[in-house]
C-alpha positions as CSV (number, residue, x, y, z in Angstrom):
1,M,-7.1,-7.1,-8.5
2,H,-6.4,-6.9,-5.1
3,A,-4.2,-4.8,-3.1
4,I,-1.7,-6.5,-0.7
5,A,-0.1,-4.7,2.5
6,T,2.9,-6.0,4.0
7,T,4.3,-4.7,7.4
8,Y,7.7,-6.4,8.8
9,L,7.1,-7.0,12.6
10,G,10.6,-8.0,13.4
11,T,12.7,-11.1,14.0
12,K,11.5,-13.7,16.7
13,F,13.2,-16.9,16.9
14,G,15.5,-16.0,14.3
15,R,12.6,-15.8,12.0
16,K,11.1,-12.6,10.0
17,R,7.7,-12.4,10.9
18,V,5.4,-10.1,8.3
19,E,2.2,-9.6,8.5
20,V,-0.1,-9.4,5.3
21,N,-3.1,-7.9,4.2
22,L,-5.4,-8.7,1.4
23,S,-7.6,-6.8,-0.1
24,A,-11.3,-7.1,-1.5
25,P,-11.7,-7.5,-5.2
26,L,-10.8,-4.0,-6.8
27,P,-13.8,-2.8,-8.8
28,I,-11.3,-1.8,-12.0
29,D,-12.7,-2.7,-15.5
30,V,-9.8,-1.5,-17.9
31,A,-11.5,-1.6,-20.9
32,T,-14.3,0.8,-19.7
33,M,-12.0,3.0,-17.5
34,H,-9.8,6.1,-17.8
35,P,-6.5,5.0,-16.4
36,N,-6.5,7.7,-14.2
37,E,-9.7,6.0,-12.5
38,V,-7.6,2.9,-12.0
39,V,-4.7,4.5,-10.7
40,E,-7.3,6.2,-8.0
41,I,-8.9,3.2,-7.0
42,M,-5.4,1.3,-6.5
43,K,-4.0,4.4,-5.0
44,N,-7.1,4.6,-2.1
45,S,-7.1,0.9,-1.4
46,F,-3.3,0.3,-0.8
47,L,-3.2,3.5,1.8
48,D,-6.2,2.2,3.5
49,L,-5.2,-1.2,3.8
50,G,-1.6,-0.2,4.8
51,G,-3.4,2.5,7.3
52,M,-0.9,5.0,5.6
53,D,-1.6,8.8,4.9
54,Y,-1.5,9.9,1.6
55,V,0.9,13.1,1.0
56,D,1.0,15.1,-2.3
57,A,4.9,16.5,-2.1
58,F,7.6,16.5,-4.1
59,G,10.2,14.2,-3.5
60,R,13.4,16.2,-3.0
61,S,12.5,18.0,-0.4
62,D,14.8,18.9,2.2
63,T,13.2,17.6,5.0
64,P,11.6,14.1,4.9
65,P,8.0,14.1,6.5
66,P,8.2,12.4,9.8
67,R,7.6,8.6,10.0
68,T,4.0,7.5,11.8
69,A,4.8,4.6,14.7
70,Q,1.3,3.0,13.0
71,M,3.0,1.1,10.5
72,P,6.7,0.8,10.6
73,G,8.7,-1.0,7.6
74,S,5.2,-1.6,5.9
75,A,5.6,-2.0,1.7
76,V,2.5,-1.9,-0.4
77,A,2.0,-3.6,-3.5
78,F,-0.5,-5.1,-5.9
79,A,-1.3,-8.7,-7.5
80,L,-2.8,-9.3,-10.9
81,G,-5.4,-11.8,-11.1
82,V,-5.8,-12.8,-7.5
């Protein structure tokens, strides 16, 4: 399993530009690891790869956190068996 971070850089010459970063294989063994360990490894890999900070806050807070300028419009996903 790998983590993949995709950043949408904008449009140039009518084409959308993206930057895709692929992590090294994640050390995950679902047969022997607790699900919380798997989630923790995946979460940390996504955050490191995407250059984002983890914020533990309730989703319906009154004021949204400020966006960081380093990764605007970034999305993080994972791929199985890559």
